[in-house]
C-alpha positions as CSV (number, residue, x, y, z in Angstrom):
1,X,10.0,2.9,14.6
2,X,10.4,0.5,11.7
3,X,12.2,-0.1,8.4
4,X,10.8,-0.4,4.9
5,X,12.3,-1.0,1.5
6,X,10.8,-0.7,-2.0
7,X,12.2,-2.1,-5.3
8,X,11.2,0.5,-7.9
9,X,8.8,-0.4,-10.8
10,X,5.6,-2.4,-11.2
11,X,6.3,-6.0,-10.0
12,X,9.0,-4.7,-7.5
13,X,9.0,-6.1,-4.0
14,X,8.4,-4.2,-0.8
15,X,9.3,-5.2,2.8
16,X,8.2,-3.5,6.0
17,X,9.4,-4.4,9.4
18,X,8.0,-3.2,12.7
19,X,8.2,-4.7,16.2
20,X,9.6,-7.9,14.8
21,X,6.8,-8.4,12.3
22,X,7.8,-8.4,8.5
23,X,5.2,-7.7,5.8
24,X,6.1,-8.4,2.2
25,X,4.2,-7.2,-0.8
26,X,4.4,-6.7,-4.6
27,X,4.2,-3.2,-6.3
28,X,1.0,-3.2,-8.5
29,X,1.2,0.4,-9.8
30,X,4.2,2.6,-10.2
31,X,4.0,6.2,-11.6
32,X,6.5,8.3,-9.6
33,X,4.9,11.5,-8.4
34,X,1.4,10.3,-9.4
35,X,0.5,6.8,-8.2
36,X,1.8,4.0,-6.1
37,X,0.0,0.8,-5.1
38,X,1.0,-2.6,-3.6
39,X,-0.7,-5.8,-2.5
40,X,0.7,-8.0,0.4
41,X,1.5,-11.6,0.0
42,X,-1.4,-13.8,1.1
43,X,-1.5,-14.6,4.8
44,X,-2.2,-18.1,6.3
45,X,-5.9,-17.5,5.9
46,X,-5.5,-16.3,2.2
47,X,-6.2,-12.7,3.0
48,X,-4.4,-10.0,1.0
49,X,-4.1,-6.4,1.9
50,X,-4.1,-3.9,-1.0
51,X,-3.0,-0.3,-0.5
52,X,-2.8,2.5,-3.1
53,X,-2.3,6.2,-3.2
54,X,-2.5,8.8,-5.9
55,X,-1.8,12.6,-6.2
56,X,-3.3,14.8,-8.9
57,X,-3.2,18.5,-9.7
58,X,-1.1,21.4,-8.3
59,X,-2.0,24.9,-7.3
60,X,0.1,27.8,-8.8
61,X,2.7,27.4,-5.9
62,X,3.2,23.7,-6.9
63,X,1.3,22.4,-3.9
64,X,-0.5,19.1,-4.6
65,X,-4.2,19.5,-5.0
66,X,-5.5,16.0,-4.2
67,X,-3.9,13.0,-2.4
68,X,-6.0,9.8,-2.2
69,X,-5.2,6.7,0.0
70,X,-7.2,3.6,-0.5
71,X,-6.8,0.3,1.3
72,X,-8.7,-2.9,1.7
73,X,-8.5,-6.6,2.8
74,X,-9.6,-9.4,0.5
75,X,-11.3,-11.6,1.4
76,X,-12.9,-9.8,4.4
77,X,-11.7,-11.3,7.6
78,X,-14.3,-12.2,10.3
79,X,-12.4,-10.0,12.9
80,X,-12.5,-6.9,10.6
81,X,-16.3,-7.4,10.3
82,X,-16.7,-7.6,14.0
83,X,-14.8,-4.3,14.6
84,X,-17.2,-2.2,12.4
């Protein structure tokens, strides 16, 4: 469906390609097994997409207890406001 690469560590670069479109970003948080976040390079309109996820806690079988995914676009784009 697509191809992604991630350079490990905070400040590493990511690249995701799907259907001919390439999105590049910078890793902003890197704690393997706990937290990962990145922010895309600014688009032509200055918008940046920030995505982060974290996992915390495990049950006695080792199954993760909580996984959180957070995303946002800065500054808000007029189209995204119209789709709410």
